[in-house]
C-alpha positions in Angstrom: 19.1 58.1 120.6 16.4 57.7 118.1 13.1 59.8 117.6 10.3 59.9 115.3 8.3 62.1 112.9 4.8 60.9 111.5 3.7 62.4 108.2 1.9 61.9 104.9 3.7 60.0 102.1 3.9 63.0 100.0 6.0 64.7 102.8 7.9 61.5 103.0 9.2 61.9 99.4 10.0 65.3 100.0 12.0 64.6 103.1 13.8 61.8 101.3 14.4 63.6 97.9 15.8 66.8 99.7 17.2 65.1 102.8 15.6 67.9 104.9 13.2 68.1 107.9 11.0 71.0 108.9 11.2 73.8 111.5 8.1 76.0 112.1 8.3 79.3 113.7 6.8 79.3 117.3 4.3 81.8 116.0 2.9 79.4 113.3 2.3 76.2 115.4 -1.2 74.6 115.2 -2.1 75.4 119.0 -2.7 79.2 119.7 -2.0 78.1 123.3 1.3 76.8 122.2 3.1 80.2 122.3 6.3 81.4 124.1 5.0 82.4 127.5 7.0 84.1 130.4 6.3 85.5 133.7 5.5 89.3 134.3 8.6 91.4 134.5 8.2 92.9 137.9 10.7 95.7 137.7 8.4 97.3 135.0 5.6 97.4 137.2 2.2 97.8 135.4 4.0 97.3 132.1 5.4 94.1 133.3 2.7 91.9 131.4 3.0 94.0 128.1 6.9 93.6 128.3 6.7 89.8 128.8 3.8 89.5 125.9 6.3 91.3 123.6 9.2 89.1 124.4 7.1 86.2 123.8 6.4 87.6 120.4 9.9 88.2 119.5 10.9 84.9 120.4 8.0 83.2 118.4 9.1 85.3 115.4 12.8 83.9 115.2 12.8 80.5 116.8 12.0 77.4 115.1 10.7 74.1 116.3 10.9 70.6 115.1 8.5 68.4 116.8 9.6 65.0 117.3 8.1 62.0 119.2 9.6 59.0 121.4 7.4 56.2 119.7 6.6 55.0 116.2 3.5 52.9 117.5 0.9 55.8 118.6 -2.2 55.0 116.9 -3.5 58.4 117.5 -0.4 60.2 116.0 -0.7 57.7 113.0 -4.6 59.0 112.7 -3.8 62.7 113.0 -0.4 63.2 111.5 0.2 60.2 109.1 -2.7 60.6 106.8 -5.0 58.3 108.8 -2.5 55.3 109.0 -1.8 55.7 105.2 1.4 57.8 105.7 4.7 56.8 107.2 7.1 57.5 110.4 10.6 58.3 109.8 13.2 57.4 112.4 15.7 60.3 113.0 19.1 59.3 114.5 19.4 62.6 116.3 23.1 62.3 116.9 23.9 62.0 113.2 21.4 64.8 112.6 23.4 67.0 114.8 20.3 67.5 117.1 22.3 66.9 120.3 25.1 69.6 119.2 24.6 72.4 122.1 26.5 74.9 119.8 23.8 74.8 116.9 20.6 74.2 118.9 19.0 76.6 121.2 17.3 73.5 122.7 18.9 70.1 121.8 17.1 67.0 121.6 18.2 65.4 124.8 16.8 68.6 126.8 13.8 68.8 124.7 11.1 67.0 126.3 7.7 68.8 126.5 6.1 69.4 129.7 2.2 69.0 129.8 0.3 71.3 132.2 -3.1 72.3 132.9 -2.2 76.0 133.0 1.1 77.9 132.1 3.4 78.3 134.8 3.3 82.1 135.4 5.2 82.0 138.6 8.5 84.0 138.7 11.8 82.1 137.8 13.7 80.5 140.5 16.6 82.8 140.6 18.5 84.2 137.5 21.3 83.0 135.7 24.3 83.5 137.4 27.2 82.6 134.6 28.0 83.8 131.2 26.7 86.7 129.1 23.2 87.6 129.0 20.9 86.3 126.1 19.4 88.6 123.4 15.8 88.1 123.1 15.1 86.2 119.9 18.6 85.5 119.0 19.8 82.4 120.8 21.9 80.0 118.7 23.6 77.8 121.2 22.3 76.2 124.3 22.6 77.8 127.7 22.0 75.5 130.3 21.9 78.3 133.0 18.7 79.5 131.0 17.2 76.1 130.9 14.1 77.0 133.0 13.3 80.1 131.0 13.7 77.9 127.7 11.4 75.4 129.3 8.7 77.9 129.8 9.1 79.5 126.4 9.2 76.4 124.2 8.6 73.2 126.2 5.3 73.7 127.8 2.1 72.6 126.3 -1.5 72.2 127.3 -2.1 68.7 129.1 -4.4 67.5 126.4 -1.5 67.1 124.1 0.5 64.8 126.5 -0.4 61.6 124.0 2.0 63.1 121.7 5.2 62.2 124.0 6.7 65.1 122.2 10.4 66.0 122.2 11.5 69.4 120.5 14.6 70.4 118.9 14.6 74.4 118.8 16.9 76.5 116.5 17.3 80.2 115.8 16.0 81.2 112.4 16.8 84.8 112.5 18.0 86.2 109.2 17.3 83.1 107.2 15.4 83.6 104.0 15.5 82.8 100.3 18.5 84.9 99.6 20.3 84.1 102.8 19.7 80.3 103.6 22.3 79.9 106.2 23.1 81.0 109.8 24.7 79.7 112.9 22.1 77.0 113.3 22.5 75.5 109.9 21.4 75.5 106.4 17.8 75.9 105.4 15.4 75.9 102.6 12.6 78.3 103.1 9.2 77.0 101.9 6.3 79.2 101.7 2.9 77.7 102.7 -0.4 78.8 100.9 -1.9 80.3 104.1 1.1 82.8 104.5 3.2 80.9 107.0 6.7 79.5 106.1 8.5 76.3 106.8 12.1 76.3 107.3 13.6 72.8 105.9 16.9 72.0 107.8 19.3 70.3 105.7 20.3 67.0 107.4 23.6 65.2 107.4 23.5 62.0 105.2 22.4 59.0 107.3 20.1 61.2 109.6 17.0 59.2 108.5 17.9 55.7 109.9 14.7 53.9 109.1 11.3 54.3 107.5 8.1 52.8 108.7 4.9 52.6 106.8 1.4 52.8 108.1 -1.2 49.9 108.5 -3.3 51.5 105.6 -0.5 52.6 103.3 -1.1 51.5 99.7 1.5 48.6 99.3 2.1 49.6 95.5 2.8 53.2 96.7 5.4 51.9 99.3 7.1 49.5 96.8 7.5 52.4 94.6 9.0 54.6 97.2 11.2 51.9 98.5 12.6 51.4 94.8 12.7 54.9 94.1 14.9 55.9 97.2 16.6 52.7 97.5 15.4 52.2 100.9 16.5 49.2 103.0 15.2 47.8 106.4 11.5 49.5 105.9 8.9 48.3 108.1 5.2 48.3 107.8 2.3 48.3 110.0 0.1 45.4 110.4 -3.3 44.9 112.1 -3.7 41.9 114.2 -7.0 40.3 115.5 -7.5 41.0 119.2 -5.2 43.7 119.3 -5.4 47.5 119.1 -1.4 47.9 118.9 0.3 49.1 115.9 2.7 46.2 115.0 5.4 46.2 112.5 7.0 43.6 110.2 9.8 44.0 107.6 8.5 45.0 104.2 9.7 42.9 101.4 7.2 43.4 98.4 3.7 44.8 97.7 2.9 41.3 96.4 3.7 39.7 99.7 1.8 42.3 101.6 -1.4 41.8 99.5 -0.9 37.9 99.8 -1.0 38.2 103.6 -3.7 41.0 104.1 -6.1 38.4 105.3 -3.6 37.0 107.7 -5.8 35.9 110.8 -2.7 35.9 113.2 
């Protein structure tokens, strides 16, 4: 199973240098509507909404999301997340990356397809889990299929306007991870503090997790050549713009000189 991540060339170099990929706390995602939401807790009466909101905030403060996508050829994604087509897409072998592991992922990749809705689903859950122990709010390290409908509501529901992303998420518990204690049951992380105060948890990938790099249509060929040389990359692709088509099309990258010589290709 292969999934993709769009990014700038600067971010690509960081990924390749440290062999990591970022997980962001749910509370730090870029859409305030993309926040763990659960239905009111009926047995708590008029406090039911408050209780549900508090639980959502606890989940948001301890669970990290890695946002991936099914395709490397989405022009909108290239424009929005890959520096206006000047960046790159990494192809992730999710099996090698450990993202299918039900013991270390609260939501593994093969259960991580995002659902897009006009409004959040606030109806009561269709029954309660019937097997296994309960789940501690904000402290779920392994995948519990009996809680999947709850997990979908909390982490896999987004406004319909985001549907173009075809997003697939991997969710890990980041509880207790910091600069002094970089490891928990979810894996090993490096905590990166952002200027605005939020943090990104860079998950240490197993070797071979990044299976391919695709560079954008507008990527500087000499920058691409430097990155390919610096990191010994093989099998890289680069986007080409073809007359008569709006599709992002890839071809093998061989050298900057070849790219420049073929820049006026009318094909």
